[in-house]
N, C-alpha and C positions, 0 to 999 in steps of 0.2 A: 504494500500500500504506500503510495507516494505522499509526500508532504503537501498537505492541502492548505497550510498556513493557519489552520484552526488551532488556537492555543488552549481550547477548552474541550478536550475529547470527551465523549459520552461513554463512560464505561462503569460498570459496577454500581449503578445507582441504588440498588437494593442490597443492603448488607446481609450477612449470614443470618442475623436475627429477624429478617423480614422488615426491618425498619426502613422507611423511605429516606433516601438521601436527596434533599431538595435540589432542584435544578436552578436555584436562585443565582448562582454564579454565571451560568450560561445565559440566563435571562438578562442579568445586569450587563453582561458583555455585549449582547446583541443590542440592547437599548443604548449603550455607550457608543457603539459603532454607528448606530442610526443617528445619534446626536452629532457625531463628528461628520458624517456624510451631509447632514443638514447644514452644518457650519460651512463645509466646503461649497455647497450649493449657494449659500448666501454670499460667499466671498467672490465668486466668479461672475464675470459679466458675459461670458460666452453662453448663449442659450442652450447649445447642445450639451456642454459640460454641466450646466445647471440641471437640465433634465436627467442626465445620467446620475448625478449625485443624489438628486431627489428620489429617483427610482431605486437606487441602492439603499437609501435610508428606509424607504417603504418596505423593501425586502427584508432588511434587518428587523423591522418591527413585526413583520409577518412571522419570521422565525422565532422571535421572542414569544409571540402569542402561541405558536405551536408548542414551544417548551412549556408554557403555562398550562396548555391543554393537557399535555402528557403528564405533567405533575398532578393535575387535578384527577386525571384518570387513575394514576397510580394510587393516589390517596383514597379514591373511591373504592378501588379493588382491595386495598389493604383493610379499609374499614368494613367492607362487606365480608371479607374473610374472617375478621375478628368477630363480627356479629354472628356469622354462621358457626364458628367454633364455640362461641359462648352458648349457643342454643343446643349444641351437640351434647347428649347425656354423658358421653365418655370424654368430654373435653377437659384438659387440665385447667385448674383454676389459675387465673392471672391476677397478680397483685398490682 
């Protein structure tokens, strides 16, 4: 796998204990990159470059929303599993 320039790889988000490891760092990085692209768009007078930077900012925000969605799905699945386990008659008691 080649270097994609991504400095926040997505690996091992769920620990061995089943606890969610938030994607907050990924989300923050995407939003930061979107802000920087917006700043570049604001600084240029070239309409083509302005459009390119604005489009890139929008794409970073879409990616951030995608991470937020994945995070919410993971939280939902973990909560559902905990609720199911709590209803199971042979489930171990959680403190």
